[in-house]
Every structure is written in C-alpha cells, then in structure tokens.
N, C-alpha and C positions, 0 to 999 in steps of 0.2 A: 415730634408727633408725625406719624406716617399719614400720608394723604391717601384717601381711598380712590378707588376706580369707579366709573359710572356703573350703575346697576343695570342700565339698559341703553343700547344704542341701536336705532333702527333707521335705515335708509330706504325710502320709497321712491321709486322712479315713477313720476306721474305720466310722462311721455318722453320720447326721444331716445330710448335705449336701443342699442344696436340689435337688429333682428335679421341676421343672415346677410346675404349678398345684396338684398334689396335696400339696405340702409345706405343713406347718402349723407356726407358731412354737413349738408345744408339743412338737415332735419332739426326742427326746434326741440329744445330739451328743457325739462323742469324736474327738480328733485325736492323731496321733503325729508329732512333729517330730524329725528327726535332723540334728545339726550336727556334722560331723567325728567321728562315732562316739558322740556324746552323744545318748541317746534320752530324750525327755521326753514323757510322756503329758499332753496338754492336755485336761482335762475327761473325765468318765466318767459320762455321764448315764444315767438309767433312766426309763421311763415310769410313769405311775400305775397301769398294769395289771401292772407288775412282770414283764414278758415275759422269759423266760429266754434268748431269742435274743440279747439284748444282752450277756449274760454270756458266751455262747459266742463272740461276736465278740471280746470283750476278752481272753479267756483266753490265746490264743497269744502275745500281745504283752507279758504281764505279767512273764514270767520274766527279761527282760533290760533292762527300763527302768531308768533311773538317777534319775528324778525323776517326781513326779506333781504337777501344778498344776491347780487348778480355779478358775473365774472368777466364778461366780455362786452364790448359795445355793439356787437352785431345783433341783427334782428332776431336771430335764433336763440339768443340768450336773454334779451331784455325787451323784446317786442311788445309783450303784454303788460308792461309795467303800468301804463295809464289805467288799464282795467284793474290790476291788482291794487293800486293805490286807492282807487275809488271804493273798493269792497273790503279792505282790511279794516280792523278796528282802529279807532282813533288812538294815536300814541304809539302805534306799532313802528318799530325801527325799520327804516329802509336805508340800506347802506351799500356803498361801493367806493372803490378808489376814486380819487378826484378825476384822473384821466378817463376812467371808465364811464363816469357820469357825463363828462364833457362830450366824449365821442359818441356815447350811446344815444344822446339826444338826436344827433344827426342820423345815426343808424336807424332810428324809428321814423323820424320825420321825413326823410327823403323818399322811401317807398310809399309812404302814406300820401304825400303830396303828388307823387307821380300818378298814382292809381285812382285817387278820389279828389273831390273838391275839399274845401276846408273842413267839412264835417261829413261823418258817415255813421249810420246806426245799424247795429246788429241785434237780432232777436235770438236769445238763448233758449235752451230747451225748457227751462222753468218758466218761460213767458216773460222774463225781464228783458228790457231793452238796454243796450249799452251804446251810448253816443260818444264818439271819439272826435275831438276837434284839435286844431293846432294848439290852442291855448291849453288844453288838457295835457298834451304831450309836454309842453314846456313846464307846466305846473308839476307834473309827475317827476321830472328829472331835477327840478329845482328843490323838491322836497327830499332828495337823496342826501343822507348824512355822510360826510367824508370822515374816515376814521381819524379820531383825534389822537395824536401821538402814535399813529400807526396801528390803532387798536379799536375794535368795536366791542363793547361789553353788553351782553344780553342777559337780563335778569328776569326770573320768574319764580316766585315763592322763595325757596331757599337755594335754588340753583343759580349759578352764575357762569355763563359761557363767554369766553374771550375769542374773538375772531380777528385774524391778522391777514391783510391782503399781501400776496406774494406775486411779484411781477413774473409773468410766465414766458417772457422773451419772444412771444409770437407776433404781437402787433401793439401799436400804441393803444393803451387802455386795457389790454388783456391781463388778467390777474387770476391767480388761484386763491383759495382761502385755507389758511391754517387755523383749525378750530381746536381750542384747548379747553378741557374740562377736567378738573382735578389732575390726575396723573395721565389722562388720556389725551392724545394728540391725533387729530384727523386732518388729512390733507385732501382737499377737494380741488381738482384742477381739470376742467373738461377740455382744455386746449393748451398746448405748450410746444415749445421748440427748443431743442438743444443746439441748433446750428448757430454759428456766430452771425452777428448782424453788423452792418456798417454804421448804424446809428443807434441801435438799441442795446441796452445792457444784457448780459448773459442771464439765463434762467438758472437760479441757484435753488434747487429743491431742498426742502428741509430734510434733515437726516434723522430726526428723532421721532418722526410720526409712527404711530402704531397701526393706523389704518389709512389706506390710500384709496381714493376714488378719483382716478385720473383718466383723461383722454378716452372718451367714449367712441371715438372714430376708429374703425379698424384700419390698421396700417396698410393692408393690401388693397384698400380702396382709395388711397390717397394719391394714386397716379405715380408712385415712385417706381422707376424702372430698374433700380439697383445701381445706377451710376452715382458717382460721388457728387456731392453738392456743387463743388467747384466746376466739375465737368458740365453739369446741367446749366450753370450760369454762363459758362463760356459758349456753349452751343446756342443759348438764347441770344446773347449779345451778337454773335456772328450773324444769326438770321436777321436781327434788327438792323445792324449796320449794313448788311447787304441790301436790304430793302431801301434804306435811306439813301445809300449811294447811287441807287438806280433812280432816285428822284421821286420815290413813292412814300406813302405814309404808313404808320403802324398804329393799330388800334388795340388797346388792352382793356377789355371790359372787367370791372371789379366792383366790389362793394366799398365805396370810398371811405366809409366810417369804420370798416373792418380792416381788410387786407390792403385797401387802396394805398394808404400811406406807406405800408411795408413795401409794396411793389414800386411805389414812387421813389423810395430810398434806394432800392436795388438798382433801378434803371439809371437814375442820375449818377450814382457812384460808378457804375460800369461804363457809362458813356465817358465820364471824365477819365477813368483809368485807361480806356482804349482809344483815347484821342477823338471822341465823337461829341465833345461838349459844345461844338458849334451848332449842333442841331437843336431845334426847339422842342421842349418838353411841355405839353399842355395837360393841365389837370382840370377836368370838366365835371361840374356838378352844380346843383342849385346853390349850395353854400360852399363852394370850393375855396374861396378866399378866407372864410371864417375857419375852415378846417386847417388850412396851412398856417394861419396865424396861431391857432390853439396848439398846434403840434410843437412849436418852438418853446412853449411854456411848460411842457410836461417833463420837468426835470427829473422826476422819479424814475422815468423810463429811458432817458437819453444818456448816451455816453458822456463822460466828463469833457472829452475833447470837443464834442459838439456843443456843449453848453458854454464852454469857455472860449470858443472860437469867435473871432470878430465877424465872421461871415454868417449871416442868418441861415438857418435851415431852410432849404427849398427857395433860396433867394432868386434863382434864375428860372423858376418854374412859372409859366404863364397860366393864370386861372381864368376859366370861362364858365358862364352859367348855362348857356344854351348851345345847341348844335350849330346855329348860325354863327355864333362867335368863334367856335372852333374852326369852321370852314373859312372864316375870314383871316385866320392866322396863316402867314406864308409858310409853305412847306419847303422841303420835306420835314416832317415832324412826327413825334410820338405823342399819341393822345391816350391818356389814362382816364377813362370815362366811367361814370356811374352807371350801374345796370349790369350786374354779373350774368344774368340769364338772357340778356338781350331782348327781354319781353317788355321792358319799359326803361325809361331813363335816357340820358344823353347818348349812351352807346347804341341803343336801339335806333335812334333817329339818325345816327351816323352810319349805320350798317349798310344802307343802300349805296352810299358814296364809296365805302371801302370795298364793296364787292364788284365794283366796276373796274374793268381792265382797259388799258390803252390799246390802240391799233397795233403797236409793236409788242403786245403781250406782256408789258410790264404790269405787275400786279402789286396791290397793297397787301399788307400782312395783318392778320387778326390773330392775336395770341390769347388763348384761354389759359388762365392760371391754375385751373383745377379741372377735375372731371365734371363735365356739364351735367346738370340735373335733367332727368328724362322729361319729355313733353315740354321742352322749352325751345326757343329759337336757337340758343347756343348748341343744344343737343342736335337739332335738325341740321344746322350748318356743319357741325363736326362730323356727322354721319354721311353727309352728301359727298359724292365724288366730283372731281373736276368736270365741269360742263353740265352737271345736273341742274335742272330747274327746281328751285325750292320756293315754297310758299311761306312767307314770313308775315306774321301779324303782331303788332305791338301797340301799346297804349301810349298816347301822347297827351301832354297837358298843354293846351293852347289857351292864350288869353282871350277874353271876350271882346268882340268888336264894339263899336260905339252903339249901334242899335241894340245889341244884346245886353250891354250894360244898362242902357236906359230902360229896357224892358224888365231887367232884373231888379233895379232900384224901384221902379214903379210897382212891381209886385210886392216888394217889401213894404212900401208905403201903404198899399191897399190892405195888406194883412194887419199892419199896426193900427190903421184906422178902424178896421172891423173890431179888433180887440178893444180899442178905446171906447167905441160905441157900446159894446157889450158890457164893459166895465161901468160906464156911466148910466146904462139903461136898466140897472136894477141888480147888478151882481152883489152890491152891498146895500143894506137898509139901515136907516138911522133909527136907533132905538131910543125912545124917550126914557128919561130917568125917573119921571114921576107919572103915576097913573091916577088922574083926577077922578076917574069913574069907579075907582075901587072903594067900596064901602066897608068891606071887611078888613080889619087891621091885620089879621093873620095872613089873609091873601095878599094884602099889600106888602107885608114883610117878605113873603116868599117871592113876590114879583121883584122887589128891590134886590133880593139876594141873587135872583136869576140875572137881572140886569147887571149886577156887579161882576158876575162871572164873565158876561159878554164884554163888559168894559175892559177887563183885565186882558182880554185877548188882543187888544190893540197894542202893537209893538211900539214902544217909545223910540223917538229918534226919527231919522230920515228913512223912508221906505220907498224903494223904486217900484212902481206898478209893474204888473206882469208883462204888459205890452211893451215896456221899455227894456227889452232883452237885447243887449248888444252882442254881436258876433264879431270878433276881431278879424279884420281883413289884412292885417299886417303879419309878416312872418316872424318878426323878432320882438315887436313891442305891442302890448295890448292897447286897445283904443281907450282914450281918455274922455270921460263925459264932460261936455261943455257946460259953461255956467248957465246957458239957457235951458238945457235939459235938466240940470239939477234944480233950477228955479221952478220949472214945470212940475217936477216930481214933488218939490216942497209944497207947491200949491195944491196938488191933488192929495197929498198926505193930509194937509190941514183940512181940505174939504171932506175927505172921507172920515176922518177921526175927530171932527169938530166936537161931536157929542161927548167925547171922553174927557173934555176939560170941565164939564159941568160938575 
C-alpha cells in the first residue's frame, strides 16, 4: 500500500526571521509549523532585555498548539519556555534532547538572575500579568520530555507526526529536528556547524529530507573573513599566548550555556597543543561547576575518545562564581566569563580590571567571539579606538547586607501578619446547616440545598491559607515546609471548615 503525502504543510515565522543587514544572530526566534492540523511550536526565544513584546506575539498561538520543541539551550531559542509552559493546554507535549534541556535551564536562569531579583512580573497587552520566578524556570525545564528511543510522537485526531532530534555539531545541547509525517520529511535546524570539533561529534545532516528549514543567520553577518578555520584558530592562539607570556590576562565574554563550553573546549585544546597548558583557564559563572559537571555526562554529543578517556573533560579548568573569585586566581590566566554583551554577568564586572594597562604599557586582551550586538558595552568597546574614553554601565547582582536582610524579612512578616488578620477578620463566614427560624418547609428545603452547595465548596484534605505563600530563596532546591507550619495550616483548615463536618 502506498503511503500518502501531507495535504498541507505551513510554516509561520512568529518572530526572528532575517530582515536585511539589521539582523543579528542574537535575535530571538520562534516558528509555528502546521502539518494536516498538527500544530508544533518550534522554539520560543527571548532576548536578554526580556522584552514583553515577544510574549505578546506568542500568546495568541499557545492555546491550540499540540507540541513545543526547542533546538538550542540559548536564551534566543528557549528563553520564553516558562511563559509557554504556563499558558499551553494541559497535556501538551514539551520536548527537547536531554542535553538541550539540561543546558537550557542555565541559559535562561543566568541572565534572569543577573538582571532581576528572584521574581519579576510583566504586564502583557491583553492586561494579563506573567510572573517569572526561579522556581518556575526550574519547573518548566523539568517538565520537558526527553525523546524516548530518540523519537517524539505527536498525535492529533488521525494524524501522527514523528520528530527526531539531530545533533547539529555547534554546541553542547544544540540539535535540529527531523520531522516525519507519512512520506514527507522536514528538517528544521536554526543553527549548525560543519567544522570539526575537538570534543563534539560531527554534524550529519539527513539526506532524505524533502523540505529544509535551516540556519536563519545570514552567513555574511557571522564575522567570517574568508580565512580557513585552522588559520583563524592559529591567529587566535598566537594572540592569547603572546598576552599570557607578557604576564597579562585574557578575558573571553560568552554565553556559558550556549557557546561557552564550545569556546572552553577550543581554548583548552589549543593551549595543550601549543605547549601553553601551564597557564590557568578559569570558567566563571553563577553555576560554572554545575555546567562543567553536566558537560561530561552528555554522551550523545561527545566524541568516543572523550567519553572513554580516563581524564575527565575540563579536569584542569578552575570554576568561579564571582568576579572576586576570578581576581583571586593567580595569573597569567584565561578567563571565559558569562555575559556576552558585557552588560551584565561576571564578564561585565571584570571589564574594568581588564581595561587597565601597566606603566610599561603591557595590556590585557579581551576577545569577542562574534559580532557584538549594537547598543551594548561590547559594541561600544569594539568601536572605540586606543586611548578613547568610554562610558560603560552594567547591572550587578549584589547580596543584601545584614541591615537590608533584616528589613526585608521584617517587611515579609508584616505582610503575612496583615494577610492573616484579614483572613481571620471575616474573609470566611461560618454558615449554619440548620435554620431554626424557618417556618416554611419549602423555604427550609431551598435553604438546605443552598447550604449544601456552599458545603461542597470546602476542599477536602490539607489546605494552605493564602498568606502562607512561600517563595524559594534557594537556587537549586525548593523550600520545605516545616512541621510547625504544616501544623498551623492544619489548625486553620480545621477552624475554617469545621462546619463542613456537621
């Protein structure tokens, strides 16, 4: 029996399509593909400014999508995932390759923590509010389904679409999607690399695809000068080694969850190859140690010799969480730091140190791995000439002092106390089950029926009052309610719903 082709295939670019020379590779992207009624959201990116206009664009399409797939761990690909997960229908499939979900968590969490407190609220055009917290970011990525047997099956009515993640050879966690329906094969891959890697497997594009949606970034904007890849790497390592041998440091600002590990792999390999493995390599980010530990477990993307080697990947790399820890490491050193735009992150805090020169005019080196985004510190620094005075402003996340912490917790206690008083002062009323003053039997029956409906509104089991809303202050683990708080909640539950037992 011959297999039929799809009657309709439609790809809609929601945002992020290349539009002339103004397009930049860091532009967020999202696409919607419809195959015989099956609607799949491909990527849901956000920018590092967290512009609410991207959420407004996504909102009308989320109610009837049947699956959400994202391809890379960068913010431009999966940044809006917490928003999407909150607004899609229950049971909608959210899938990505295992390494993509692992790294994507950090790709969203890092810029969010650098720029905001643990919570931030945005107002959409339709008047709805979206509150994003650290716990929501973790919850969104924990809900991601990893392809079982390398395949994700999406069903809607009589249609069944199969999706396969294909490693794109670009970064740890970067994948394309091979979408199969009947005899049609579609390959969606917004970012890939055909260049060989020292640690990653080669990109093997499928050869049977009938439709290709690949690489939305114009090649002439990628910063490629026409030189061979090996020549570019040799020129890079010569500059780095020259700076290190002069006793100065090297700063490479990157997005650690995206190209950061790729750059780290290249630098460590070239240093070993050129005899510079005695210099210290520092990887700086809020969760640098977790990223390095996860990288060695992503066997689907690593070369076999890396997996089978007795030496752990990035074993000699020093991980740091803050700029102070980086500066305490003895130099000369190479620092690969989070914050590609130099507007926030560890790299922005280190920039002042790296722009200072000695009396003998020995200078540090700052390496930009791509074309800087306009209106950023990286763009301003790259456009400035030697000796120019530049004005750099960046966002820093600083811990609260003792007095500030006491004031913060006191404010929380006062708010909780006000909510508790409002709750106990008449927010709930006790309804009697019997009305002794009712003389009319019909009226009494109606009253009993009304009271029964009110009684059924009482939720059985343990209910936490509204004023006991906990906000997790931990990065990795949610807060656990203590026995005292649960006992207090039990007491208030029994006090509020005592009438329901009559």
